[in-house]
C-alpha positions as CSV (number, residue, x, y, z in Angstrom):
1,M,109.3,202.0,211.5
2,C,107.5,199.0,210.1
3,D,105.1,199.1,213.1
4,E,104.4,202.8,212.8
5,Q,103.6,202.3,209.0
6,R,101.3,199.5,209.9
7,R,99.5,201.5,212.5
8,I,99.0,204.4,210.0
9,E,97.6,201.9,207.4
10,E,95.3,200.4,210.1
11,R,94.1,203.9,210.8
12,E,93.6,204.6,207.1
13,L,91.6,201.4,206.8
14,E,89.4,202.4,209.9
15,K,88.8,205.9,208.2
16,I,87.7,204.1,204.9
17,Q,85.5,201.6,206.8
18,L,83.9,204.7,208.7
19,L,83.4,206.5,205.4
20,R,81.7,203.5,203.9
21,E,79.3,203.0,206.7
22,I,78.4,206.8,206.6
23,S,77.9,206.5,202.8
24,N,75.7,203.4,203.3
25,A,73.7,205.2,205.9
26,C,73.2,208.1,203.7
27,K,72.2,205.9,200.6
28,Q,69.7,204.2,203.0
29,M,68.1,207.5,204.1
30,N,67.7,208.6,200.3
31,D,66.3,205.3,199.5
32,D,63.8,205.9,202.3
33,R,62.9,209.4,201.2
34,N,62.6,208.0,197.6
35,L,60.2,205.3,198.8
36,N,58.1,207.8,200.9
37,H,57.9,210.0,197.6
38,F,56.8,207.0,195.6
39,E,54.0,206.1,198.3
40,R,52.9,209.8,198.2
41,E,52.6,209.6,194.3
42,K,50.7,206.4,194.8
43,L,48.2,208.1,197.0
44,I,47.8,210.9,194.9
45,S,47.1,208.8,191.8
46,R,44.2,207.1,193.8
47,R,42.3,210.5,194.3
48,V,39.1,210.7,192.1
49,R,39.9,212.5,188.8
50,F,37.2,213.7,186.6
51,T,37.0,212.9,182.9
52,S,36.4,215.7,180.5
53,N,32.5,214.6,180.4
54,E,32.2,214.6,184.1
55,K,33.7,218.1,184.1
56,W,31.2,219.3,181.4
57,L,28.5,217.8,183.3
58,M,29.6,219.4,186.6
59,G,30.0,222.9,184.9
60,A,26.3,222.4,183.4
61,L,24.9,221.6,186.9
62,I,26.6,224.6,188.3
63,M,25.4,226.9,185.5
64,S,21.9,225.6,185.9
65,M,22.1,226.3,189.6
66,I,23.4,229.9,189.1
67,V,20.4,230.4,186.5
68,S,17.8,229.0,189.0
69,L,19.2,231.4,191.7
70,L,19.2,234.4,189.3
71,A,15.5,233.5,188.4
72,I,14.5,233.4,192.1
73,V,16.2,236.7,192.8
74,I,14.6,238.3,189.9
75,T,11.2,237.2,190.8
76,F,11.4,238.4,194.4
77,A,12.9,241.7,193.2
78,K,9.9,242.3,190.9
79,S,7.3,241.7,193.7
């Protein structure tokens, strides 16, 4: 009876140990995934971001190009 009880306890301890190992492996995978997410965010933050003045200047440049193209089209349409 004592031997059987001890074997059952040993099996339970082995199960607990396996569950701990599985849990640690899952935590490591999650940490790796979070690290990759953090690295991705760092790369995104390195991209060029325009300030409001630069956006305004880009808009003005595009508008002037459109006006120039319209002037050229109107000039050729008249002739």
